[in-house]
C-alpha positions in Angstrom: -25.6 1.0 45.9 -24.4 4.4 44.8 -23.7 5.4 48.4 -21.5 2.2 48.8 -19.6 2.9 45.5 -19.1 6.6 46.5 -17.9 5.6 50.0 -15.6 3.0 48.7 -14.1 5.5 46.2 -13.7 8.1 49.0 -11.8 5.5 51.1 -9.5 4.6 48.2 -11.0 1.1 47.8 -11.1 -0.5 44.4 -14.3 -2.6 44.4 -16.0 -4.8 41.8 -19.8 -4.3 42.1 -22.2 -7.0 41.0 -25.9 -7.0 40.9 -27.1 -10.6 41.0 -30.2 -12.1 39.4 -30.8 -14.1 42.6 -30.7 -13.3 46.3 -27.4 -12.9 48.1 -29.2 -12.5 51.5 -27.5 -15.5 53.1 -23.8 -16.4 53.0 -24.5 -19.6 51.2 -26.6 -17.8 48.5 -23.9 -15.2 48.1 -21.1 -17.8 47.8 -23.1 -19.7 45.1 -23.9 -16.4 43.2 -20.2 -15.2 43.4 -18.7 -18.6 42.6 -16.5 -18.5 45.8 -16.1 -20.3 49.1 -18.5 -19.4 51.8 -15.5 -18.3 53.9 -14.9 -15.5 51.4 -18.4 -14.0 52.1 -18.4 -11.0 54.5 -21.4 -11.1 56.7 -22.0 -7.6 58.1 -23.6 -8.2 61.5 -24.9 -5.1 63.4 -25.2 -5.3 67.1 -25.9 -2.9 70.0 -23.1 -2.4 72.5 -24.7 -3.3 75.8 -22.6 -0.8 77.7 -22.9 2.3 75.6 -26.1 1.6 73.5 -24.1 2.5 70.3 -24.2 0.2 67.2 -21.2 -2.0 66.4 -20.5 -3.7 63.1 -18.9 -7.1 63.0 -17.5 -8.3 59.6 -17.6 -12.0 59.9 -16.6 -14.8 57.5 -19.6 -16.5 56.0 -18.8 -19.9 57.7 -18.6 -18.4 61.1 -21.1 -17.2 63.7 -20.2 -14.4 66.1 -19.9 -16.0 69.6 -21.2 -13.2 71.8 -20.1 -14.9 75.0 -16.6 -15.4 73.6 -16.4 -11.8 72.3 -17.4 -10.5 75.8 -14.9 -12.7 77.7 -12.0 -12.2 75.2 -12.4 -8.6 74.1 -14.8 -7.1 76.6 -17.2 -6.6 73.7 -20.6 -6.9 75.3 -23.0 -7.0 72.4 -26.7 -7.7 72.1 -29.1 -8.2 69.1 -30.3 -5.0 67.6 -33.7 -4.1 66.2 -33.8 -4.2 62.3 -35.5 -0.8 62.2 -32.7 0.8 64.2 -30.1 -0.9 61.9 -31.8 0.7 58.9 -32.2 4.1 60.5 -28.6 4.4 61.6 -26.7 2.6 58.8 -29.0 3.4 55.9 -29.2 -0.4 55.1 -31.6 -3.1 55.8 -30.5 -6.4 57.4 -29.4 -8.6 54.6 -27.8 -5.8 52.6 -25.7 -4.0 55.2 -22.4 -2.9 53.6 -19.2 -2.5 55.4 -18.9 1.1 54.1 -21.3 3.9 53.3 -23.1 4.1 56.7 -25.1 7.2 57.5 -23.0 7.7 60.7 -19.6 6.4 61.8 -19.8 2.9 63.4 -17.0 0.9 65.2 -16.0 -2.0 63.1 -14.4 -5.4 64.0 -13.2 -7.9 61.4 -13.0 -11.6 61.6 -9.4 -12.6 61.2 -10.4 -15.4 58.9 -11.3 -12.9 56.1 -7.6 -11.8 55.9 -6.5 -15.2 54.8 -8.1 -14.5 51.3 -6.9 -12.3 48.4 -10.6 -11.3 47.7 -13.7 -11.3 49.8 -17.3 -10.4 48.8 -19.5 -8.1 50.8 -23.0 -6.7 50.6 -23.4 -3.6 48.5 -26.5 -2.1 50.2 -29.1 -4.4 48.8 -29.9 -8.1 49.2 -29.1 -8.8 45.5 -25.9 -6.7 45.3 -22.3 -7.5 46.4 -18.8 -6.2 45.8 -15.4 -7.8 45.7 -12.5 -6.3 47.7 -9.1 -7.1 49.0 -9.9 -7.8 52.7 -6.6 -6.2 53.9 -7.5 -3.0 52.1 -11.0 -3.1 53.5 -9.6 -3.5 57.0 -7.2 -0.6 56.4 -9.8 1.7 54.9 -12.5 1.1 57.5 -10.1 1.1 60.5 -11.6 -2.3 61.5 -10.1 -4.0 64.6 -9.1 -7.6 63.7 -10.5 -10.2 66.1 -11.3 -13.8 66.4 -15.1 -14.2 66.4 -15.3 -17.6 68.0 -13.0 -20.1 69.7 -10.8 -22.1 67.4 
């Protein structure tokens, strides 16, 4: 969690960190723990770019799933599932606790447009029981995330 706090501070992000007494591993769990709508939960989904082999991070609203066929046809983002061990080795976070900031190495980031319709969203803070609140527009700006639609409307 310290790496997430330090990274947020370095990016100029004002975050509200919370450690929960219950799991926030799923979007529904996180929404219940945070007292917010599931749409306000940021799922940090790490994929492998099928063309380059590099990791790619999708920040997706808790209610949505990333439609990989749609992303490939709409944005030429050809993504495939990534091994959990590789996610941990390259981001420093285990699946279920991947934060949108504080990765061990730079990673391209794409953000679900739905997240920008809220004043506050909640993202993983590096552990399955920790989250932080942040303004999604500031998160996008600080991370340089490319805003996309993650599934057809």
